[in-house]
N, C-alpha and C positions, 0 to 999 in steps of 0.2 A: 478399387476393390470391388469384386463381384462374385456371385455364385455362393452356394452352400446355404445352410440354415442360419438364421439369426444367431442362435446360441453358438454354433460353430464359429461364426464370424467374430463374436465377442471373445470367445476363448482364443481365437487366433491372435487378436490384438494383445491379449495378455502374453501369449507365447513369444511374440516378436518384440515385446517391450513398448508397445504403443499404448501405454496406460500410466496413470499416476497411482496405481494401486487399486483403483475403483473401476468397475465396468464402464466402458465407453460405448458411444454410438458408433457402429462400424462405418467407416468413411466410404460408403458406396458412391460410385461415380455420379449418380443423379443428385445426391445430396451435396456433394462437393461442388458440382457445377452450379447448383442453386445458390450456394453460399458465395461462390465467386461473383455471381451476378449481383448479390446484395452488397458485396464489398467493392464492386466496380473496379476489379482488377483482372488482368489477363493472367491465366493460369501459369504461364511460363515466365512472367515478369519477375525479375530478381529484386527482392525488397531490401535485402541487406546482406552483409557478410559479417561474421562474428570476429571481432578483433582478437588477434593472436591465435586464431584457429583457421584451418583450411576448410571453412564452411560458408556456403552461400544458402540463403533461404529464399525460396520462390513462393509466389502467391498461392499456388495450388496446395503447397504444404500447410500454409497458414489456414487456408479454408478448411482443409481436412482436420486441423486441430480444433477449429471452431465447431465443426460437426461432432467430433469425438467428445468435446466438452459438454455437448447437449444444447448449444446455443441455437436459437431460432434465427432464420434469415432477417427477421425484423430488427435484430440487434446489430446488423451490419454497420449502420452509421456510427455505432459506438466502437465496434471491433476494429475498424480500420484505423482511427486515430490512436486507439489503445495499442495496436501493434506497433505503430510508429514510435510511440512513447517508450514501450518496453525495449525496443531495439535501439533507442537513442544511447549513444556511447556514454553519456553522463550517468545513466543508471548503473553502468558497470556490471552487466549481466554475468560476465565471466567471474567477477569477484564474488557475486552473490552465490555462485555455484561452488566455489572452492573454499569459502570461509568456513571455519569451524563454529562460528556463531549461529544462533538460531534465527535465520533470516528468510523472509518471503517477500514477494512482490505485492505491495499494498496498492490498491486501486481506489481512488475517490472519484465519484461521479457527481456532478453538480450542474445546476441550471434547470431549465424547463424539461430537458430530456428525462429527468428523474420520474416525473409523472407521465410523460408521453410514452415511455417504454414500460413503465410499471415497476421500477426499482422500489424495494421496500426501504423506508427510512425511519420507521418507528421502532417498536419493541424488538430487541434482539438483532437490530440491524448491523451491529458490529460483529455479530456472530453468525451471520448467514441469513437470518430472518425467514427461513422456510420459503424463500422466494426464488423462482427459477432464474430471472434475470441476474439477481445478486450472485447466486451460486454458480451459474454456468459462465457468466462473463468473468467473474473472479477466477474460476477454474481455468478458463481459456488463458488468462494472463500467466498463470502458473505453468501451464503446459507449454507455453512458448519457450520455457527453459529447456525443453527437450533438445533444442537445436544447439545448446551450449553445454559442452562438457559431457555429452552422452558417451557411454561406453558400452559397446556391444548392443546398441540399439535401445538401451534402457537408461532412464534418468537416474543419476546417482547423487544422493545428498551427502554432504560432508559435515553437517552440523553435529557438534558434540551432543547437544540435547535435542536439537531439531525444533520444529515449529509447525503446529497443526494448520496454520494458514497456507502452507505449501500445497494444500488441496484447493483452497479458495479463500481470498482475503479481500473483500470489497466493502466499502462504506459509501452509502448514498447520503448526500446532504439533504437536510430537511428543506422543502421548498419555502416554508414559512420562517426561515432563519432570521434571527434578530440582527444579524450582521450582513455585510455585503457578501455575495457568493464566494465560495471557497477559492475558485480559480482567479479571482481578482488579486489574490496575494502573489500570483505568478505573472501579473501584468496583462491578463486577458480582459476584454470588456465585460462588465458585470452582466449585461443582458444576454450573453451567449450561453450555450451549454458546453461543458468541457469534461474531459477525463484526465486525471492526474495520477502519476505513479511515483513511488519511491521504493526503496528496499527497507524493510522494517522488521523489528521484533514483534512479539505478541503484545496485546493490550493489557494495561494494568487498570483495574477498576478503582475509581475514586469515589468514596462514600462520604458525603457531607449532608446530613439531614437537619442540622441545627444552626447553621449560619445563614442568616437572611440579609447579610450585607456582602457586597461584592468582594471586599478584601478577605473576609473569612473563607469564602469559597476558593478564591485564588491562592490563598496561603496553603490550603490543603492540597491543591493541585501542585503548587510549587514544591511542597514537601515530597510528593510522589515523584516529581521530576528529578529531585536532588537525592534520591535514595542512594545509599552507598554502593549498591551493585551496578549502578548505571554504566553502560558500556563506554560512554563518551568522556569520562572524567580525565583520562590521561591526555588525549589529543584535543578533546572538546570541540570537534568540528562536525559531529553528526547532527541530524535534525530530530525534532520531536513533533508529533501531531497531538494536539489536545482536542479531544472530542467532548464538547460541552453538551450535556443533556439539556433539553429545553427548559426545565425548571431552573437549573443553574444559569443558563444563558439569559433567561429573562431578568434575573436578579443582577447579573454582571453587566448586562448591556445598559441598564439604567444608570450605571456609574461610569463605565468605560467603553471607549470604542475598541475595535479589535486590535488596532495598533497599540493602544494603551494597555490592553491585556498582555500583549507580547512583551512590552517594556516592563510591566509589573512583574511578570513571571521571570524574566531575565534577571531582574534585580533581586528577587527573593528566593530563587531556586539555587541555593549555594550551601556549601559545607566547608568547614576549615580544612585546609590541606594537611595539617598535622593529624587531624582525625582520619582523613582518607589514607594517609601513610600508615597509621596505626592499624587500620582495618585491612591493609594490604591492597588497597585500590590504586595507589600510586607508589612508585619506589621511594625508599628512604632518601636516596640520592638520585633524583631525576636527571636525565640528560638535559643539556642546555636548550636543545631545540624543542623540548616538550612544552615550553612556556609555563611550566609549573613553578610557582613562587611559594616556597615554604613559609608558613605563618600567615598566609593570606586566605581569604574566603574564595572558594572556587566554584564556578558554575560549570555544569556539564556541556554548555555551549559557549561560544565566544562572541555571539551577537544575537540580538532578538530576532533577526531575520531568519534564524534557524528554527524558530518556534512558529508552527502553523496551527491555526484554529479552525475547526469545523463544527457545526451544530448537527447532532444526530441523536438517534435513540428516541425513546418514548417519554411523553409527559406523564406526570403523576408519580415520579420517583426521582429523588434528588441524587442522581448519580451522574458522573462524567467518566472519562477514561483518558489515559495517557498512553500513547503508542510511541515507544522509542524507535527512532530510525537507526539503521545500521551505520557504523562509523564511516563506511565507504559511500554513504548516500548523503549528499550535501544540499539537495534541493528537491522539491517536487517538480517533475517534468510534466507540463500541462499541454494538452492539445485540444483545439477547438473541435466540437462535434458539429457536423453539417446539419442544417435545418432539414426538416422533412420536405 
């Protein structure tokens, strides 16, 4: 893209659908080339094809997306593995685009890269944190959806209620976490940096100011996990992310390891199936393949491995959060970030 005034170029991007609804940085050739250098990709290199669609994505297009999202070239070491993770078929990007649920691509950044690049991990970090790396890298991940299910050059959302995270949804793990790094749950070495993605609904705040024992805090979180409106109750194979605030994490970590936290939540986040049927969350006469057993206690997940834990947010407030995954997302997809 070249020529014309900056304002004209921004308006042109709106007109042709190169936007998520907010103004973008026009993808001038010099900016795209600079981003390609940072990504260490040749512009014509084909990165992926979208399953079920006659669509190939080349590196030049991805670099243009990074420019439009407002990313700096210094973020390239994060953007490359992030692109690979988003296009991993296990994320089911096509499903994310057609579902009527409110779903966005959730990004978790962990390891030394958090401080090296300058991601915000304290106050408001689940909500954007007024941080350029958080906002633009998270926005880039959402804009990659442009290649999937676009109609007439514009992204089309199908969510009945939608999700504000479809603009940007990124959480950076606290470097001083009381637990092993987040990506260790996906089998990566603890000492590396990583970016992890899944498709997820919006965060639910968990407020517990008066329990100073691990069990009390985890019981409150379990109650949030098991609320009647949970998407996962019928098939119970979606994942959940528990974002432990540092005050809660300090208390919980004195009593439990992270794996023990996951086991505890799995055992305690349950509701009676008869109650779920009365509330309309499962059918009165469920199909055999649904695994629903009437009269039993039911968890929204079928094993503790679907419960992920990360430490984030600010100290000084006894809050945590629960982020329900979409039922089509069964794991976090993690990629190692190269060292500088």
